[in-house]
C-alpha positions as CSV (number, residue, x, y, z in Angstrom):
1,M,39.0,-22.8,4.2
2,A,38.2,-23.2,7.9
3,I,35.2,-21.8,9.7
4,Y,35.7,-19.6,12.7
5,V,33.4,-19.8,15.8
6,A,33.7,-17.2,18.6
7,V,33.1,-18.1,22.2
8,I,32.3,-15.2,24.4
9,G,31.7,-15.1,28.1
10,P,32.8,-13.7,31.4
11,S,36.5,-13.1,32.2
12,R,35.7,-14.4,35.7
13,A,33.6,-17.5,35.3
14,S,31.9,-19.8,37.8
15,P,33.1,-23.4,37.7
16,E,29.9,-24.4,35.9
17,I,30.3,-21.7,33.2
18,A,34.0,-22.6,32.8
19,E,33.2,-26.3,32.4
20,A,30.5,-25.5,29.8
21,A,33.0,-23.2,27.9
22,F,35.6,-26.0,28.1
23,Q,33.2,-28.5,26.5
24,V,32.1,-26.0,23.9
25,G,35.7,-25.3,22.9
26,A,36.5,-29.0,22.7
27,L,33.4,-29.7,20.5
28,I,34.1,-26.7,18.2
29,A,37.7,-28.0,17.6
30,G,36.4,-31.5,17.2
31,G,34.1,-30.1,14.5
32,G,37.1,-28.7,12.6
33,A,36.5,-25.0,13.4
34,I,39.0,-22.4,14.6
35,L,38.0,-20.9,18.0
36,V,38.1,-17.1,18.3
37,C,37.8,-15.3,21.6
38,G,38.9,-12.3,23.5
39,G,42.0,-14.1,24.7
40,G,41.6,-13.5,28.4
41,G,40.7,-15.6,31.4
42,G,37.5,-17.1,32.7
43,A,35.2,-18.6,29.9
44,M,37.7,-17.5,27.2
45,E,40.5,-19.4,28.8
46,A,38.3,-22.5,29.4
47,A,37.1,-22.5,25.8
48,C,40.7,-22.2,24.5
49,R,41.8,-25.0,26.9
50,G,39.0,-27.2,25.6
51,A,39.8,-26.5,22.0
52,R,43.5,-27.2,22.6
53,S,42.6,-30.5,24.3
54,A,40.9,-31.6,21.1
55,G,43.8,-30.5,18.9
56,G,42.2,-27.3,17.7
57,T,43.5,-23.9,16.9
58,T,42.7,-20.8,19.1
59,V,42.8,-17.1,18.3
60,G,42.7,-14.5,21.0
61,I,41.9,-10.9,20.0
62,L,43.3,-9.0,23.0
63,P,42.1,-5.7,24.4
64,G,45.7,-4.7,25.4
65,P,48.8,-3.8,23.5
66,T,50.9,-6.9,24.1
67,R,50.7,-10.6,23.2
68,E,51.8,-11.5,26.8
69,D,48.2,-10.6,28.0
70,A,46.8,-13.7,26.3
71,N,45.9,-16.8,28.3
72,S,48.3,-19.7,27.9
73,F,46.0,-21.6,25.6
74,V,45.8,-19.0,22.9
75,D,47.8,-20.1,19.8
76,I,47.5,-16.9,17.8
77,A,47.4,-13.7,19.9
78,I,46.4,-10.5,18.3
79,P,47.0,-7.4,20.5
80,T,44.8,-4.5,19.6
81,G,45.3,-1.8,22.3
82,M,41.6,-1.1,21.7
83,G,40.3,-2.1,25.2
84,E,36.7,-3.2,25.1
85,A,36.3,-1.9,21.5
86,R,38.1,-5.1,20.4
87,N,34.7,-6.8,21.1
88,A,33.7,-5.8,17.6
89,L,36.8,-7.5,16.1
90,V,36.1,-10.8,18.0
91,V,32.6,-11.1,16.5
92,R,33.6,-9.8,13.1
93,A,36.2,-12.5,12.8
94,A,33.7,-15.2,13.5
95,D,31.2,-17.0,11.2
96,A,29.0,-17.8,14.3
97,V,29.1,-16.8,18.0
98,I,28.4,-18.8,21.1
99,A,27.7,-16.9,24.3
100,V,28.4,-18.9,27.4
101,G,27.3,-17.1,30.5
102,G,28.5,-13.5,30.5
103,G,28.7,-10.1,31.9
104,V,28.1,-6.7,30.3
105,G,31.1,-7.2,28.0
106,T,29.4,-10.4,26.7
107,L,26.2,-8.5,26.2
108,S,28.0,-5.9,24.1
109,E,29.4,-8.7,21.9
110,I,26.0,-10.2,21.5
111,G,24.6,-6.9,20.4
112,L,27.5,-6.3,17.9
113,A,27.2,-9.9,16.6
114,L,23.4,-9.5,16.0
115,K,24.0,-6.1,14.3
116,M,26.6,-7.7,12.0
117,G,24.3,-10.5,11.1
118,R,26.3,-13.2,12.9
119,P,24.3,-16.1,14.2
120,V,24.4,-16.1,18.0
121,I,23.9,-19.2,20.1
122,G,23.1,-18.7,23.8
123,L,24.0,-21.1,26.6
124,R,23.2,-19.8,30.1
125,T,23.6,-16.2,28.9
126,W,21.6,-13.0,28.7
127,E,17.9,-13.0,27.9
128,V,17.7,-10.4,25.1
129,A,14.5,-9.7,23.2
130,P,14.0,-7.2,20.5
131,P,10.8,-5.2,20.0
132,A,8.0,-7.4,18.5
133,E,8.4,-5.9,15.0
134,D,12.1,-7.0,14.9
135,A,11.7,-10.4,16.5
136,V,11.7,-12.3,13.3
137,Q,15.0,-10.7,12.1
138,I,17.0,-10.7,15.3
139,A,17.2,-13.7,17.6
140,I,19.5,-15.6,19.8
141,E,19.2,-19.3,19.4
142,R,18.9,-20.6,22.9
143,V,20.3,-24.0,23.8
144,E,20.6,-26.1,26.9
145,S,23.9,-27.9,26.6
146,P,27.4,-27.5,25.3
147,E,26.7,-30.2,22.7
148,A,23.7,-28.3,21.3
149,A,25.6,-25.0,21.3
150,A,28.5,-26.5,19.3
151,R,26.2,-28.3,16.9
152,A,24.1,-25.2,16.3
153,A,27.1,-22.9,15.9
154,L,28.9,-25.3,13.5
155,A,25.8,-25.6,11.4
156,A,25.2,-21.8,11.4
157,A,28.8,-21.0,10.7
158,T,28.9,-23.3,7.7
159,K,25.7,-21.6,6.3
160,H,27.2,-18.1,7.0
161,F,30.6,-19.0,5.5
162,C,29.2,-20.6,2.3
């Protein structure tokens, strides 16, 4: 069975964040994982475009009620009609999560992923720190490059999946 890695990030991404998301997507697909995202624009679209460029499969879990809302690089579009509540489904579907940049929606996905026990890899994203007594149990693995993000996520996803 394949492993699933979610890429989360802003729906309106700067060129730098979009490029990092593209590279992450390509590296995830190159590592044999299926990319999961919210299916929209910005970092999500860039990650899907990257995964597709490497021959990978992309899944978009959409906030709206129709498949037509998916970006053009989503292979499997799942409309939920749930709005932002679909963030829980994005991270639940994944064995590991990579946050690339991000707004408040990304922050909610980070929190949900940590609550669900999903490994979270952070690349140019939120600085989130739990109270000292929880620091050992809850952490975002911070990385400095798309290569390090993909490598960490693939390793964590493999451990989580097995």
